[in-house]
Predicted model as a PDB file, atoms N, CA, C, CB and O in Angstrom, pLDDT in the B-factor column:
MODEL        1                                                                  
ATOM      1  N   UNK A   1     103.452  82.074  93.127  1.00 58.00           N  
ATOM      2  CA  UNK A   1     103.297  80.906  93.004  1.00 58.00           C  
ATOM      3  C   UNK A   1     104.243  79.874  93.984  1.00 58.00           C  
ATOM      4  CB  UNK A   1     103.438  80.780  91.666  1.00 58.00           C  
ATOM      5  O   UNK A   1     105.437  80.157  94.092  1.00 58.00           O  
ATOM      6  N   UNK A   2     103.763  78.800  94.624  1.00 73.00           N  
ATOM      7  CA  UNK A   2     104.290  78.645  95.442  1.00 73.00           C  
ATOM      8  C   UNK A   2     105.675  77.360  94.789  1.00 73.00           C  
ATOM      9  CB  UNK A   2     103.169  78.390  96.530  1.00 73.00           C  
ATOM     10  O   UNK A   2     105.884  77.188  93.588  1.00 73.00           O  
ATOM     11  N   UNK A   3     106.218  76.834  95.590  1.00 63.00           N  
ATOM     12  CA  UNK A   3     107.706  75.959  95.370  1.00 63.00           C  
ATOM     13  C   UNK A   3     107.197  74.970  94.913  1.00 63.00           C  
ATOM     14  CB  UNK A   3     108.722  75.537  96.609  1.00 63.00           C  
ATOM     15  O   UNK A   3     107.699  74.569  93.864  1.00 63.00           O  
ATOM     16  N   UNK A   4     106.115  74.242  95.441  1.00 68.00           N  
ATOM     17  CA  UNK A   4     105.646  72.881  94.928  1.00 68.00           C  
ATOM     18  C   UNK A   4     105.123  73.152  93.590  1.00 68.00           C  
ATOM     19  CB  UNK A   4     104.520  72.172  95.848  1.00 68.00           C  
ATOM     20  O   UNK A   4     105.689  72.525  92.695  1.00 68.00           O  
ATOM     21  N   UNK A   5     104.163  73.948  93.237  1.00 77.00           N  
ATOM     22  CA  UNK A   5     103.420  74.205  91.899  1.00 77.00           C  
ATOM     23  C   UNK A   5     104.612  74.561  90.850  1.00 77.00           C  
ATOM     24  CB  UNK A   5     102.232  75.541  92.038  1.00 77.00           C  
ATOM     25  O   UNK A   5     104.507  74.173  89.687  1.00 77.00           O  
ATOM     26  N   UNK A   6     105.917  75.417  91.340  1.00 73.00           N  
ATOM     27  CA  UNK A   6     106.974  75.545  90.372  1.00 73.00           C  
ATOM     28  C   UNK A   6     107.563  74.215  90.042  1.00 73.00           C  
ATOM     29  CB  UNK A   6     108.030  76.466  90.862  1.00 73.00           C  
ATOM     30  O   UNK A   6     107.811  74.012  88.854  1.00 73.00           O  
ATOM     31  N   UNK A   7     107.808  73.340  90.852  1.00 80.00           N  
ATOM     32  CA  UNK A   7     108.326  71.778  91.045  1.00 80.00           C  
ATOM     33  C   UNK A   7     107.537  71.025  89.845  1.00 80.00           C  
ATOM     34  CB  UNK A   7     107.870  71.024  92.748  1.00 80.00           C  
ATOM     35  O   UNK A   7     108.056  70.471  88.877  1.00 80.00           O  
ATOM     36  N   UNK A   8     105.962  71.156  90.186  1.00 84.00           N  
ATOM     37  CA  UNK A   8     105.383  70.581  89.245  1.00 84.00           C  
ATOM     38  C   UNK A   8     105.365  70.939  87.608  1.00 84.00           C  
ATOM     39  CB  UNK A   8     104.319  70.605  89.723  1.00 84.00           C  
ATOM     40  O   UNK A   8     105.341  70.135  86.677  1.00 84.00           O  
ATOM     41  N   UNK A   9     105.380  72.075  87.568  1.00 89.00           N  
ATOM     42  CA  UNK A   9     105.670  72.796  86.304  1.00 89.00           C  
ATOM     43  C   UNK A   9     106.883  72.519  85.301  1.00 89.00           C  
ATOM     44  CB  UNK A   9     105.804  74.078  86.683  1.00 89.00           C  
ATOM     45  O   UNK A   9     106.850  72.504  84.071  1.00 89.00           O  
ATOM     46  N   UNK A  10     107.965  72.304  86.164  1.00 90.00           N  
ATOM     47  CA  UNK A  10     109.343  71.960  85.559  1.00 90.00           C  
ATOM     48  C   UNK A  10     109.209  70.461  85.381  1.00 90.00           C  
ATOM     49  CB  UNK A  10     110.691  72.384  86.541  1.00 90.00           C  
ATOM     50  O   UNK A  10     110.009  70.001  84.567  1.00 90.00           O  
ATOM     51  N   UNK A  11     108.391  69.593  85.946  1.00 89.00           N  
ATOM     52  CA  UNK A  11     108.532  68.364  85.658  1.00 89.00           C  
ATOM     53  C   UNK A  11     107.550  68.184  84.411  1.00 89.00           C  
ATOM     54  CB  UNK A  11     108.279  67.498  86.887  1.00 89.00           C  
ATOM     55  O   UNK A  11     107.941  67.378  83.566  1.00 89.00           O  
ATOM     56  N   UNK A  12     106.529  68.717  84.214  1.00 91.00           N  
ATOM     57  CA  UNK A  12     105.714  68.798  83.260  1.00 91.00           C  
ATOM     58  C   UNK A  12     106.499  68.998  82.003  1.00 91.00           C  
ATOM     59  CB  UNK A  12     104.775  69.769  83.530  1.00 91.00           C  
ATOM     60  O   UNK A  12     106.498  68.198  81.067  1.00 91.00           O  
ATOM     61  N   UNK A  13     107.333  70.394  82.055  1.00 92.00           N  
ATOM     62  CA  UNK A  13     107.842  70.837  81.163  1.00 92.00           C  
ATOM     63  C   UNK A  13     108.999  69.720  80.345  1.00 92.00           C  
ATOM     64  CB  UNK A  13     108.297  72.050  81.729  1.00 92.00           C  
ATOM     65  O   UNK A  13     109.075  69.383  79.164  1.00 92.00           O  
ATOM     66  N   UNK A  14     109.738  69.384  81.429  1.00 92.00           N  
ATOM     67  CA  UNK A  14     110.734  68.017  81.237  1.00 92.00           C  
ATOM     68  C   UNK A  14     110.171  67.173  80.583  1.00 92.00           C  
ATOM     69  CB  UNK A  14     111.178  67.254  82.419  1.00 92.00           C  
ATOM     70  O   UNK A  14     110.500  66.890  79.432  1.00 92.00           O  
ATOM     71  N   UNK A  15     109.036  66.527  81.348  1.00 91.00           N  
ATOM     72  CA  UNK A  15     108.471  65.424  80.565  1.00 91.00           C  
ATOM     73  C   UNK A  15     108.000  65.645  79.006  1.00 91.00           C  
ATOM     74  CB  UNK A  15     107.301  64.977  81.340  1.00 91.00           C  
ATOM     75  O   UNK A  15     108.527  64.950  78.138  1.00 91.00           O  
ATOM     76  N   UNK A  16     107.087  66.537  78.688  1.00 93.00           N  
ATOM     77  CA  UNK A  16     107.048  67.224  77.460  1.00 93.00           C  
ATOM     78  C   UNK A  16     108.005  67.100  76.468  1.00 93.00           C  
ATOM     79  CB  UNK A  16     106.992  68.389  77.679  1.00 93.00           C  
ATOM     80  O   UNK A  16     107.834  66.383  75.482  1.00 93.00           O  
ATOM     81  N   UNK A  17     109.315  67.959  76.732  1.00 93.00           N  
ATOM     82  CA  UNK A  17     110.490  67.829  76.155  1.00 93.00           C  
ATOM     83  C   UNK A  17     110.886  66.517  75.962  1.00 93.00           C  
ATOM     84  CB  UNK A  17     111.369  68.464  76.801  1.00 93.00           C  
ATOM     85  O   UNK A  17     111.297  66.151  74.860  1.00 93.00           O  
ATOM     86  N   UNK A  18     110.802  65.707  76.988  1.00 92.00           N  
ATOM     87  CA  UNK A  18     111.489  64.227  76.595  1.00 92.00           C  
ATOM     88  C   UNK A  18     110.606  63.459  75.696  1.00 92.00           C  
ATOM     89  CB  UNK A  18     111.757  63.238  77.929  1.00 92.00           C  
ATOM     90  O   UNK A  18     111.038  62.689  74.837  1.00 92.00           O  
ATOM     91  N   UNK A  19     109.507  63.662  75.890  1.00 93.00           N  
ATOM     92  CA  UNK A  19     108.552  62.842  75.047  1.00 93.00           C  
ATOM     93  C   UNK A  19     108.244  63.295  73.633  1.00 93.00           C  
ATOM     94  CB  UNK A  19     107.277  62.768  75.732  1.00 93.00           C  
ATOM     95  O   UNK A  19     108.074  62.473  72.732  1.00 93.00           O  
ATOM     96  N   UNK A  20     108.178  64.501  73.455  1.00 93.00           N  
ATOM     97  CA  UNK A  20     107.702  65.237  72.290  1.00 93.00           C  
ATOM     98  C   UNK A  20     109.203  65.852  71.388  1.00 93.00           C  
ATOM     99  CB  UNK A  20     106.589  66.593  72.931  1.00 93.00           C  
ATOM    100  O   UNK A  20     109.097  66.270  70.235  1.00 93.00           O  
ATOM    101  N   UNK A  21     110.261  65.823  71.969  1.00 93.00           N  
ATOM    102  CA  UNK A  21     111.189  66.300  71.259  1.00 93.00           C  
ATOM    103  C   UNK A  21     112.440  65.374  71.120  1.00 93.00           C  
ATOM    104  CB  UNK A  21     111.462  67.514  71.780  1.00 93.00           C  
ATOM    105  O   UNK A  21     112.866  64.862  70.085  1.00 93.00           O  
ATOM    106  N   UNK A  22     113.060  65.243  72.711  1.00 90.00           N  
ATOM    107  CA  UNK A  22     114.272  64.284  72.623  1.00 90.00           C  
ATOM    108  C   UNK A  22     114.027  62.966  72.086  1.00 90.00           C  
ATOM    109  CB  UNK A  22     114.860  64.060  73.933  1.00 90.00           C  
ATOM    110  O   UNK A  22     114.587  62.741  71.013  1.00 90.00           O  
ATOM    111  N   UNK A  23     113.266  61.968  72.618  1.00 91.00           N  
ATOM    112  CA  UNK A  23     112.986  60.602  72.188  1.00 91.00           C  
ATOM    113  C   UNK A  23     112.647  60.317  70.740  1.00 91.00           C  
ATOM    114  CB  UNK A  23     111.928  60.131  72.950  1.00 91.00           C  
ATOM    115  O   UNK A  23     112.947  59.323  70.078  1.00 91.00           O  
ATOM    116  N   UNK A  24     111.789  61.660  70.293  1.00 92.00           N  
ATOM    117  CA  UNK A  24     111.453  61.187  68.840  1.00 92.00           C  
ATOM    118  C   UNK A  24     112.607  61.536  68.016  1.00 92.00           C  
ATOM    119  CB  UNK A  24     110.115  61.868  68.209  1.00 92.00           C  
ATOM    120  O   UNK A  24     112.650  60.937  66.941  1.00 92.00           O  
ATOM    121  N   UNK A  25     113.561  62.365  68.257  1.00 90.00           N  
ATOM    122  CA  UNK A  25     114.565  62.838  67.526  1.00 90.00           C  
ATOM    123  C   UNK A  25     115.541  61.788  67.564  1.00 90.00           C  
ATOM    124  CB  UNK A  25     115.045  64.113  67.975  1.00 90.00           C  
ATOM    125  O   UNK A  25     116.187  61.460  66.569  1.00 90.00           O  
ATOM    126  N   UNK A  26     115.684  61.153  68.903  1.00 86.00           N  
ATOM    127  CA  UNK A  26     116.673  59.769  69.092  1.00 86.00           C  
ATOM    128  C   UNK A  26     116.457  58.572  68.346  1.00 86.00           C  
ATOM    129  CB  UNK A  26     116.618  59.224  70.467  1.00 86.00           C  
ATOM    130  O   UNK A  26     117.321  57.813  67.907  1.00 86.00           O  
ATOM    131  N   UNK A  27     114.980  58.460  68.229  1.00 86.00           N  
ATOM    132  CA  UNK A  27     114.506  57.299  67.443  1.00 86.00           C  
ATOM    133  C   UNK A  27     115.021  57.374  66.153  1.00 86.00           C  
ATOM    134  CB  UNK A  27     113.050  57.192  67.367  1.00 86.00           C  
ATOM    135  O   UNK A  27     115.433  56.334  65.639  1.00 86.00           O  
ATOM    136  N   UNK A  28     115.074  58.525  65.482  1.00 85.00           N  
ATOM    137  CA  UNK A  28     115.604  58.468  64.250  1.00 85.00           C  
ATOM    138  C   UNK A  28     117.390  58.781  63.917  1.00 85.00           C  
ATOM    139  CB  UNK A  28     114.704  59.445  63.574  1.00 85.00           C  
ATOM    140  O   UNK A  28     118.053  58.222  63.043  1.00 85.00           O  
ATOM    141  N   UNK A  29     117.776  59.617  64.698  1.00 86.00           N  
ATOM    142  CA  UNK A  29     119.297  60.117  64.924  1.00 86.00           C  
ATOM    143  C   UNK A  29     120.101  59.028  65.580  1.00 86.00           C  
ATOM    144  CB  UNK A  29     119.392  61.466  65.897  1.00 86.00           C  
ATOM    145  O   UNK A  29     121.307  58.971  65.338  1.00 86.00           O  
ATOM    146  N   UNK A  30     119.549  58.177  66.374  1.00 82.00           N  
ATOM    147  CA  UNK A  30     120.613  57.294  67.159  1.00 82.00           C  
ATOM    148  C   UNK A  30     121.381  56.162  66.660  1.00 82.00           C  
ATOM    149  CB  UNK A  30     120.029  56.744  68.182  1.00 82.00           C  
ATOM    150  O   UNK A  30     122.308  55.519  67.153  1.00 82.00           O  
ATOM    151  N   UNK A  31     120.518  56.054  65.138  1.00 83.00           N  
ATOM    152  CA  UNK A  31     120.919  54.638  64.402  1.00 83.00           C  
ATOM    153  C   UNK A  31     121.465  54.734  63.309  1.00 83.00           C  
ATOM    154  CB  UNK A  31     119.907  53.760  64.103  1.00 83.00           C  
ATOM    155  O   UNK A  31     120.690  55.257  62.508  1.00 83.00           O  
ATOM    156  N   UNK A  32     122.535  54.458  62.825  1.00 81.00           N  
ATOM    157  CA  UNK A  32     123.135  54.603  61.793  1.00 81.00           C  
ATOM    158  C   UNK A  32     122.174  53.780  60.595  1.00 81.00           C  
ATOM    159  CB  UNK A  32     124.593  54.133  62.062  1.00 81.00           C  
ATOM    160  O   UNK A  32     121.931  52.583  60.750  1.00 81.00           O  
ATOM    161  N   UNK A  33     121.650  54.545  59.380  1.00 82.00           N  
ATOM    162  CA  UNK A  33     120.641  53.926  58.606  1.00 82.00           C  
ATOM    163  C   UNK A  33     121.169  53.000  57.710  1.00 82.00           C  
ATOM    164  CB  UNK A  33     119.877  54.840  57.916  1.00 82.00           C  
ATOM    165  O   UNK A  33     120.373  52.194  57.230  1.00 82.00           O  
ATOM    166  N   UNK A  34     122.406  52.936  57.363  1.00 83.00           N  
ATOM    167  CA  UNK A  34     123.274  51.797  56.703  1.00 83.00           C  
ATOM    168  C   UNK A  34     123.361  50.605  57.385  1.00 83.00           C  
ATOM    169  CB  UNK A  34     124.631  52.172  56.505  1.00 83.00           C  
ATOM    170  O   UNK A  34     122.994  49.540  56.889  1.00 83.00           O  
ATOM    171  N   UNK A  35     123.829  50.715  58.504  1.00 80.00           N  
ATOM    172  CA  UNK A  35     124.162  49.107  59.184  1.00 80.00           C  
ATOM    173  C   UNK A  35     123.171  49.097  60.412  1.00 80.00           C  
ATOM    174  CB  UNK A  35     126.034  48.831  59.836  1.00 80.00           C  
ATOM    175  O   UNK A  35     123.165  48.065  61.082  1.00 80.00           O  
ATOM    176  N   UNK A  36     122.498  49.926  60.711  1.00 81.00           N  
ATOM    177  CA  UNK A  36     121.682  49.738  61.861  1.00 81.00           C  
ATOM    178  C   UNK A  36     122.174  49.886  63.319  1.00 81.00           C  
ATOM    179  CB  UNK A  36     121.211  48.528  61.742  1.00 81.00           C  
ATOM    180  O   UNK A  36     121.456  49.859  64.319  1.00 81.00           O  
ATOM    181  N   UNK A  37     123.654  50.062  63.272  1.00 80.00           N  
ATOM    182  CA  UNK A  37     124.444  50.012  64.462  1.00 80.00           C  
ATOM    183  C   UNK A  37     123.942  51.366  65.084  1.00 80.00           C  
ATOM    184  CB  UNK A  37     126.123  49.886  64.193  1.00 80.00           C  
ATOM    185  O   UNK A  37     123.485  52.287  64.407  1.00 80.00           O  
ATOM    186  N   UNK A  38     124.111  51.384  66.772  1.00 81.00           N  
ATOM    187  CA  UNK A  38     123.912  52.494  67.294  1.00 81.00           C  
ATOM    188  C   UNK A  38     125.099  53.678  67.476  1.00 81.00           C  
ATOM    189  CB  UNK A  38     123.399  52.102  68.397  1.00 81.00           C  
ATOM    190  O   UNK A  38     126.306  53.501  67.643  1.00 81.00           O  
ATOM    191  N   UNK A  39     124.371  54.910  67.390  1.00 82.00           N  
ATOM    192  CA  UNK A  39     125.542  55.843  67.253  1.00 82.00           C  
ATOM    193  C   UNK A  39     126.244  56.139  68.295  1.00 82.00           C  
ATOM    194  CB  UNK A  39     125.237  56.980  66.791  1.00 82.00           C  
ATOM    195  O   UNK A  39     125.475  56.413  69.216  1.00 82.00           O  
ATOM    196  N   UNK A  40     127.281  56.215  68.589  1.00 79.00           N  
ATOM    197  CA  UNK A  40     127.937  56.801  70.055  1.00 79.00           C  
ATOM    198  C   UNK A  40     127.837  57.993  70.415  1.00 79.00           C  
ATOM    199  CB  UNK A  40     129.258  56.713  70.202  1.00 79.00           C  
ATOM    200  O   UNK A  40     127.875  58.312  71.604  1.00 79.00           O  
ATOM    201  N   UNK A  41     127.660  59.041  69.214  1.00 79.00           N  
ATOM    202  CA  UNK A  41     127.450  60.368  69.494  1.00 79.00           C  
ATOM    203  C   UNK A  41     127.098  61.242  68.368  1.00 79.00           C  
ATOM    204  CB  UNK A  41     128.535  60.845  70.097  1.00 79.00           C  
ATOM    205  O   UNK A  41     127.206  60.805  67.222  1.00 79.00           O  
ATOM    206  N   UNK A  42     126.718  62.346  68.573  1.00 81.00           N  
ATOM    207  CA  UNK A  42     126.144  63.191  67.410  1.00 81.00           C  
ATOM    208  C   UNK A  42     127.236  64.345  67.747  1.00 81.00           C  
ATOM    209  CB  UNK A  42     124.280  63.674  67.491  1.00 81.00           C  
ATOM    210  O   UNK A  42     127.816  64.408  68.831  1.00 81.00           O  
ATOM    211  N   UNK A  43     127.456  65.336  66.572  1.00 82.00           N  
ATOM    212  CA  UNK A  43     127.822  66.677  66.873  1.00 82.00           C  
ATOM    213  C   UNK A  43     126.528  67.700  67.132  1.00 82.00           C  
ATOM    214  CB  UNK A  43     128.707  67.168  65.675  1.00 82.00           C  
ATOM    215  O   UNK A  43     125.342  67.506  66.863  1.00 82.00           O  
ATOM    216  N   UNK A  44     127.141  68.803  67.720  1.00 82.00           N  
ATOM    217  CA  UNK A  44     126.253  69.922  67.914  1.00 82.00           C  
ATOM    218  C   UNK A  44     125.034  70.168  67.061  1.00 82.00           C  
ATOM    219  CB  UNK A  44     126.993  71.003  67.819  1.00 82.00           C  
ATOM    220  O   UNK A  44     124.043  70.691  67.569  1.00 82.00           O  
ATOM    221  N   UNK A  45     125.053  69.873  65.994  1.00 83.00           N  
ATOM    222  CA  UNK A  45     124.444  70.298  64.989  1.00 83.00           C  
ATOM    223  C   UNK A  45     123.645  68.911  64.255  1.00 83.00           C  
ATOM    224  CB  UNK A  45     125.523  71.081  64.126  1.00 83.00           C  
ATOM    225  O   UNK A  45     123.233  68.883  63.096  1.00 83.00           O  
ATOM    226  N   UNK A  46     123.572  68.018  65.060  1.00 78.00           N  
ATOM    227  CA  UNK A  46     122.996  66.870  64.927  1.00 78.00           C  
ATOM    228  C   UNK A  46     123.065  66.043  63.837  1.00 78.00           C  
ATOM    229  CB  UNK A  46     121.966  67.036  65.116  1.00 78.00           C  
ATOM    230  O   UNK A  46     122.090  65.526  63.291  1.00 78.00           O  
ATOM    231  N   UNK A  47     124.461  65.887  63.446  1.00 79.00           N  
ATOM    232  CA  UNK A  47     124.798  64.720  62.453  1.00 79.00           C  
ATOM    233  C   UNK A  47     125.636  63.841  63.166  1.00 79.00           C  
ATOM    234  CB  UNK A  47     125.530  65.158  61.106  1.00 79.00           C  
ATOM    235  O   UNK A  47     125.892  64.093  64.343  1.00 79.00           O  
ATOM    236  N   UNK A  48     126.158  62.711  62.539  1.00 76.00           N  
ATOM    237  CA  UNK A  48     126.824  62.079  63.392  1.00 76.00           C  
ATOM    238  C   UNK A  48     128.383  62.056  63.067  1.00 76.00           C  
ATOM    239  CB  UNK A  48     126.228  60.833  63.488  1.00 76.00           C  
ATOM    240  O   UNK A  48     129.009  62.124  62.009  1.00 76.00           O  
ATOM    241  N   UNK A  49     128.820  61.912  64.616  1.00 74.00           N  
ATOM    242  CA  UNK A  49     129.969  62.206  64.910  1.00 74.00           C  
ATOM    243  C   UNK A  49     130.923  61.429  63.760  1.00 74.00           C  
ATOM    244  CB  UNK A  49     130.170  61.860  66.383  1.00 74.00           C  
ATOM    245  O   UNK A  49     131.032  60.218  63.953  1.00 74.00           O  
ATOM    246  N   UNK A  50     131.655  61.996  62.540  1.00 65.00           N  
ATOM    247  CA  UNK A  50     132.425  61.434  61.699  1.00 65.00           C  
ATOM    248  C   UNK A  50     133.979  60.738  62.493  1.00 65.00           C  
ATOM    249  CB  UNK A  50     132.623  62.610  60.596  1.00 65.00           C  
ATOM    250  O   UNK A  50     134.538  59.739  62.039  1.00 65.00           O  
ATOM    251  N   UNK A  51     134.390  61.371  63.508  1.00 61.00           N  
ATOM    252  CA  UNK A  51     135.465  60.442  63.943  1.00 61.00           C  
ATOM    253  C   UNK A  51     135.138  59.479  64.957  1.00 61.00           C  
ATOM    254  CB  UNK A  51     136.555  61.154  64.422  1.00 61.00           C  
ATOM    255  O   UNK A  51     136.042  58.909  65.569  1.00 61.00           O  
ATOM    256  N   UNK A  52     133.872  59.235  65.199  1.00 58.00           N  
ATOM    257  CA  UNK A  52     133.675  58.183  66.396  1.00 58.00           C  
ATOM    258  C   UNK A  52     134.040  56.882  66.313  1.00 58.00           C  
ATOM    259  CB  UNK A  52     132.407  58.044  66.748  1.00 58.00           C  
ATOM    260  O   UNK A  52     134.394  56.406  67.391  1.00 58.00           O  
ATOM    261  N   UNK A  53     134.071  56.120  65.337  1.00 64.00           N  
ATOM    262  CA  UNK A  53     134.512  55.040  64.566  1.00 64.00           C  
ATOM    263  C   UNK A  53     134.226  53.705  65.747  1.00 64.00           C  
ATOM    264  CB  UNK A  53     136.260  55.324  64.012  1.00 64.00           C  
ATOM    265  O   UNK A  53     134.487  52.538  65.452  1.00 64.00           O  
ATOM    266  N   UNK A  54     133.761  54.035  66.844  1.00 71.00           N  
ATOM    267  CA  UNK A  54     133.491  53.095  67.953  1.00 71.00           C  
ATOM    268  C   UNK A  54     132.296  52.566  67.991  1.00 71.00           C  
ATOM    269  CB  UNK A  54     133.662  53.613  69.133  1.00 71.00           C  
ATOM    270  O   UNK A  54     131.312  53.238  67.684  1.00 71.00           O  
ATOM    271  N   UNK A  55     132.211  51.384  68.343  1.00 73.00           N  
ATOM    272  CA  UNK A  55     130.706  50.520  68.618  1.00 73.00           C  
ATOM    273  C   UNK A  55     130.706  50.016  69.635  1.00 73.00           C  
ATOM    274  CB  UNK A  55     130.282  49.410  67.781  1.00 73.00           C  
ATOM    275  O   UNK A  55     131.551  49.122  69.675  1.00 73.00           O  
ATOM    276  N   UNK A  56     129.993  50.173  70.807  1.00 76.00           N  
ATOM    277  CA  UNK A  56     129.939  49.713  71.858  1.00 76.00           C  
ATOM    278  C   UNK A  56     128.667  49.292  72.326  1.00 76.00           C  
ATOM    279  CB  UNK A  56     130.464  50.444  72.530  1.00 76.00           C  
ATOM    280  O   UNK A  56     127.634  49.959  72.389  1.00 76.00           O  
ATOM    281  N   UNK A  57     128.904  47.828  72.723  1.00 81.00           N  
ATOM    282  CA  UNK A  57     127.480  47.220  73.140  1.00 81.00           C  
ATOM    283  C   UNK A  57     126.786  47.957  74.292  1.00 81.00           C  
ATOM    284  CB  UNK A  57     127.634  45.690  73.611  1.00 81.00           C  
ATOM    285  O   UNK A  57     125.601  47.747  74.552  1.00 81.00           O  
ATOM    286  N   UNK A  58     127.450  48.714  74.891  1.00 83.00           N  
ATOM    287  CA  UNK A  58     126.751  49.611  76.214  1.00 83.00           C  
ATOM    288  C   UNK A  58     125.866  50.500  75.627  1.00 83.00           C  
ATOM    289  CB  UNK A  58     127.825  50.562  77.182  1.00 83.00           C  
ATOM    290  O   UNK A  58     124.691  50.578  75.987  1.00 83.00           O  
ATOM    291  N   UNK A  59     126.456  51.322  74.556  1.00 80.00           N  
ATOM    292  CA  UNK A  59     125.359  52.253  74.012  1.00 80.00           C  
ATOM    293  C   UNK A  59     124.459  51.852  73.501  1.00 80.00           C  
ATOM    294  CB  UNK A  59     125.627  53.040  73.233  1.00 80.00           C  
ATOM    295  O   UNK A  59     123.514  52.636  73.411  1.00 80.00           O  
ATOM    296  N   UNK A  60     124.242  50.063  72.753  1.00 83.00           N  
ATOM    297  CA  UNK A  60     123.034  49.691  72.271  1.00 83.00           C  
ATOM    298  C   UNK A  60     122.261  49.715  73.437  1.00 83.00           C  
ATOM    299  CB  UNK A  60     123.012  48.429  71.551  1.00 83.00           C  
ATOM    300  O   UNK A  60     121.255  50.424  73.435  1.00 83.00           O  
ATOM    301  N   UNK A  61     122.587  48.986  74.556  1.00 88.00           N  
ATOM    302  CA  UNK A  61     122.082  48.708  76.012  1.00 88.00           C  
ATOM    303  C   UNK A  61     121.593  49.743  76.392  1.00 88.00           C  
ATOM    304  CB  UNK A  61     122.999  48.294  77.016  1.00 88.00           C  
ATOM    305  O   UNK A  61     120.410  49.624  76.712  1.00 88.00           O  
ATOM    306  N   UNK A  62     122.087  50.896  76.512  1.00 87.00           N  
ATOM    307  CA  UNK A  62     121.534  52.022  77.230  1.00 87.00           C  
ATOM    308  C   UNK A  62     120.455  52.557  76.309  1.00 87.00           C  
ATOM    309  CB  UNK A  62     122.631  53.121  77.599  1.00 87.00           C  
ATOM    310  O   UNK A  62     119.575  53.118  76.963  1.00 87.00           O  
ATOM    311  N   UNK A  63     120.281  52.563  75.261  1.00 86.00           N  
ATOM    312  CA  UNK A  63     119.338  53.005  74.160  1.00 86.00           C  
ATOM    313  C   UNK A  63     118.081  52.096  74.159  1.00 86.00           C  
ATOM    314  CB  UNK A  63     120.066  52.943  72.712  1.00 86.00           C  
ATOM    315  O   UNK A  63     116.931  52.488  73.963  1.00 86.00           O  
ATOM    316  N   UNK A  64     118.442  50.926  74.387  1.00 88.00           N  
ATOM    317  CA  UNK A  64     117.122  49.811  74.575  1.00 88.00           C  
ATOM    318  C   UNK A  64     116.585  50.316  75.918  1.00 88.00           C  
ATOM    319  CB  UNK A  64     117.590  47.932  74.693  1.00 88.00           C  
ATOM    320  O   UNK A  64     115.484  50.865  75.892  1.00 88.00           O  
ATOM    321  N   UNK A  65     117.206  50.202  77.053  1.00 92.00           N  
ATOM    322  CA  UNK A  65     116.492  50.904  78.167  1.00 92.00           C  
ATOM    323  C   UNK A  65     116.046  52.019  78.168  1.00 92.00           C  
ATOM    324  CB  UNK A  65     117.051  50.990  79.080  1.00 92.00           C  
ATOM    325  O   UNK A  65     114.912  52.045  78.646  1.00 92.00           O  
ATOM    326  N   UNK A  66     116.592  53.412  77.700  1.00 90.00           N  
ATOM    327  CA  UNK A  66     116.105  54.483  77.535  1.00 90.00           C  
ATOM    328  C   UNK A  66     114.333  54.089  77.042  1.00 90.00           C  
ATOM    329  CB  UNK A  66     117.133  55.272  76.490  1.00 90.00           C  
ATOM    330  O   UNK A  66     113.326  54.145  77.749  1.00 90.00           O  
ATOM    331  N   UNK A  67     114.444  53.756  75.807  1.00 90.00           N  
ATOM    332  CA  UNK A  67     113.290  53.490  75.053  1.00 90.00           C  
ATOM    333  C   UNK A  67     112.199  52.612  75.676  1.00 90.00           C  
ATOM    334  CB  UNK A  67     113.708  52.916  73.865  1.00 90.00           C  
ATOM    335  O   UNK A  67     111.021  52.967  75.719  1.00 90.00           O  
ATOM    336  N   UNK A  68     112.681  51.368  76.189  1.00 93.00           N  
ATOM    337  CA  UNK A  68     111.871  50.689  77.252  1.00 93.00           C  
ATOM    338  C   UNK A  68     111.478  51.205  78.190  1.00 93.00           C  
ATOM    339  CB  UNK A  68     112.314  49.825  77.748  1.00 93.00           C  
ATOM    340  O   UNK A  68     110.368  50.800  78.535  1.00 93.00           O  
ATOM    341  N   UNK A  69     111.974  52.069  78.880  1.00 93.00           N  
ATOM    342  CA  UNK A  69     111.568  52.843  80.249  1.00 93.00           C  
ATOM    343  C   UNK A  69     110.542  53.974  79.553  1.00 93.00           C  
ATOM    344  CB  UNK A  69     113.108  53.654  81.207  1.00 93.00           C  
ATOM    345  O   UNK A  69     109.386  54.035  79.971  1.00 93.00           O  
ATOM    346  N   UNK A  70     110.918  54.718  78.660  1.00 91.00           N  
ATOM    347  CA  UNK A  70     109.845  55.670  78.036  1.00 91.00           C  
ATOM    348  C   UNK A  70     108.463  55.057  77.719  1.00 91.00           C  
ATOM    349  CB  UNK A  70     110.381  56.238  76.702  1.00 91.00           C  
ATOM    350  O   UNK A  70     107.368  55.613  77.803  1.00 91.00           O  
ATOM    351  N   UNK A  71     108.774  53.671  77.301  1.00 92.00           N  
ATOM    352  CA  UNK A  71     107.376  52.957  76.758  1.00 92.00           C  
ATOM    353  C   UNK A  71     106.720  52.779  77.933  1.00 92.00           C  
ATOM    354  CB  UNK A  71     107.480  51.484  75.942  1.00 92.00           C  
ATOM    355  O   UNK A  71     105.528  53.085  77.922  1.00 92.00           O  
ATOM    356  N   UNK A  72     107.396  52.175  79.409  1.00 93.00           N  
ATOM    357  CA  UNK A  72     106.618  51.825  80.174  1.00 93.00           C  
ATOM    358  C   UNK A  72     106.124  53.306  80.994  1.00 93.00           C  
ATOM    359  CB  UNK A  72     107.271  50.674  80.937  1.00 93.00           C  
ATOM    360  O   UNK A  72     105.152  53.159  81.734  1.00 93.00           O  
ATOM    361  N   UNK A  73     106.705  54.678  80.917  1.00 88.00           N  
ATOM    362  CA  UNK A  73     106.121  55.774  81.420  1.00 88.00           C  
ATOM    363  C   UNK A  73     104.878  56.326  80.459  1.00 88.00           C  
ATOM    364  CB  UNK A  73     107.237  56.790  81.620  1.00 88.00           C  
ATOM    365  O   UNK A  73     104.074  57.224  80.713  1.00 88.00           O  
ATOM    366  N   UNK A  74     104.970  55.628  79.465  1.00 83.00           N  
ATOM    367  CA  UNK A  74     103.346  55.854  78.645  1.00 83.00           C  
ATOM    368  C   UNK A  74     103.985  56.932  77.495  1.00 83.00           C  
ATOM    369  CB  UNK A  74     101.713  56.793  79.905  1.00 83.00           C  
ATOM    370  O   UNK A  74     103.254  57.423  76.635  1.00 83.00           O  
TER     371      UNK A  74                                                      
ENDMDL                                                                          
END                                                                             
C-alpha cells in the first residue's frame, strides 16, 4: 500500500468517526437538558463534569461553529 492510499484511508476513517460517532454523541451530551446551556466538559465516562460550574460563551460559540462546519461538509 502506498503512502497516499494509506493517508486517504486514515482521512476516511477519521471522517466516519467524526460524523457517525463524535458529532451524534455531542449533539446529545453537549447540552444540559434542564437549562439548555452548553456543557464545558464531560468526565471520561461521558457524564457531565459535576465540578465544572462554569458557563462560558466561548464554549457555545465553539459548539455552534463545529456543528455549522459539519453541516457545511455534509
